[in-house]
C-alpha positions as CSV (number, residue, x, y, z in Angstrom):
1,X,3.7,-13.5,9.5
2,X,1.3,-10.6,8.1
3,X,1.1,-10.4,4.7
4,X,1.5,-7.4,3.0
5,X,0.7,-6.3,-0.7
6,X,2.4,-3.8,-2.3
7,X,1.0,-2.5,-5.4
8,X,3.5,-0.7,-7.5
9,X,4.6,-0.3,-11.0
10,X,8.7,0.6,-10.5
11,X,10.4,-2.8,-10.9
12,X,13.3,-0.9,-9.2
13,X,11.0,0.1,-6.0
14,X,9.4,-3.2,-5.5
15,X,12.7,-4.8,-5.8
16,X,14.2,-2.3,-3.0
17,X,11.5,-2.2,-0.7
18,X,10.4,-6.1,-1.3
19,X,14.0,-7.2,0.0
20,X,13.9,-4.5,2.9
21,X,10.7,-5.4,4.4
22,X,11.7,-9.5,3.8
23,X,14.9,-8.8,5.9
24,X,13.0,-7.7,8.6
25,X,11.8,-11.3,8.6
26,X,8.6,-10.0,10.2
27,X,6.4,-10.0,6.9
28,X,5.9,-11.6,4.1
29,X,5.3,-9.6,0.4
30,X,2.9,-10.1,-2.2
31,X,3.3,-7.7,-5.3
32,X,0.6,-5.8,-7.9
33,X,2.2,-4.0,-11.1
34,X,-1.1,-1.9,-11.7
35,X,-4.1,-0.5,-9.7
36,X,-6.3,-3.4,-10.9
37,X,-4.5,-5.7,-10.0
38,X,-3.8,-4.7,-6.9
39,X,-7.7,-4.4,-6.0
40,X,-8.0,-7.8,-7.6
41,X,-4.9,-9.5,-5.1
42,X,-6.4,-7.7,-2.6
43,X,-9.5,-9.7,-2.5
44,X,-8.3,-13.0,-3.9
45,X,-5.4,-12.6,-1.4
46,X,-6.9,-10.8,1.9
47,X,-3.2,-9.1,2.8
48,X,-3.1,-7.6,6.4
49,X,-1.7,-4.3,5.1
50,X,-1.2,-2.6,1.9
51,X,1.0,-0.3,0.7
52,X,-0.5,1.6,-2.1
53,X,1.6,3.7,-4.9
54,X,-0.5,6.5,-5.9
55,X,0.2,6.6,-9.5
56,X,-0.1,3.6,-11.2
57,X,-1.3,2.3,-15.0
58,X,-4.8,0.7,-15.7
59,X,-6.1,2.2,-12.6
60,X,-4.4,5.2,-10.7
61,X,-3.8,4.4,-6.4
62,X,-7.2,6.6,-5.3
63,X,-9.3,5.0,-7.6
64,X,-8.0,1.5,-6.3
65,X,-7.8,2.8,-2.6
66,X,-11.9,3.1,-3.3
67,X,-13.0,0.3,-5.4
68,X,-10.9,-1.9,-2.0
69,X,-13.0,-0.2,0.9
70,X,-16.3,-0.5,-1.2
71,X,-15.9,-4.0,-1.3
72,X,-17.4,-5.2,2.1
73,X,-14.7,-8.5,1.9
74,X,-11.6,-6.3,1.4
75,X,-13.1,-3.0,3.2
76,X,-11.5,-3.4,6.6
77,X,-7.7,-3.8,4.9
78,X,-5.9,-1.3,6.2
79,X,-3.7,0.9,3.3
80,X,-1.0,3.0,3.3
81,X,-1.1,5.2,0.5
82,X,3.2,6.0,-1.1
83,X,4.1,8.7,-3.6
84,X,7.0,10.2,-4.8
85,X,5.1,13.2,-5.8
86,X,3.6,14.6,-2.9
87,X,1.7,17.5,-3.6
88,X,-0.2,20.0,-1.2
89,X,-3.5,18.2,-0.5
90,X,-2.4,14.5,-1.8
91,X,-2.2,13.3,2.0
92,X,-5.7,14.4,2.6
93,X,-6.9,13.1,-1.2
94,X,-5.6,10.2,-0.2
95,X,-7.1,9.6,3.4
96,X,-10.5,10.8,1.6
97,X,-10.0,7.9,-0.6
98,X,-9.8,5.4,2.0
99,X,-5.8,5.6,3.0
100,X,-5.6,4.9,6.9
101,X,-2.0,6.5,6.7
102,X,0.2,8.4,3.8
103,X,4.3,8.3,3.3
104,X,6.5,9.9,0.4
105,X,9.3,8.5,-1.6
106,X,11.7,7.7,-1.5
107,X,11.0,5.5,1.5
108,X,12.5,6.5,4.4
109,X,12.7,2.7,5.6
110,X,12.5,3.2,9.6
111,X,9.5,5.9,9.4
112,X,8.0,3.5,7.4
113,X,8.1,0.2,9.4
114,X,7.2,2.7,12.3
115,X,3.7,3.5,10.5
116,X,3.3,-0.3,9.0
117,X,3.4,-1.7,12.4
118,X,1.4,1.2,13.9
119,X,-1.2,0.4,11.7
120,X,-0.9,-3.7,12.2
121,X,-1.4,-3.2,15.9
122,X,-4.1,-1.1,15.5
123,X,-5.8,-3.8,13.5
């Protein structure tokens, strides 16, 4: 079963998405509450995919992504950026930081599942 690391500081978002992904009965979901913890858990847990909120405390999602992609042990882990504040250029900025894909909040579960499955299939 693929393990997904969800890096998100909003507990309501964590509860909703973790529960919905686990109800699909095809993913195991780990959680980190800030960018620094996300980087640490990526190295320790080596998930199959990371869902990275971009607006995070301690270090933001862009910097967390850059750190994960700069580490030889974690650089191959695909990352899908998630943000509620999708401004012009945010998608390009996330991809430039090393994200493999980008999605917006509020989460459209079917769209996000399609992206998750596509990224995992290409791994």
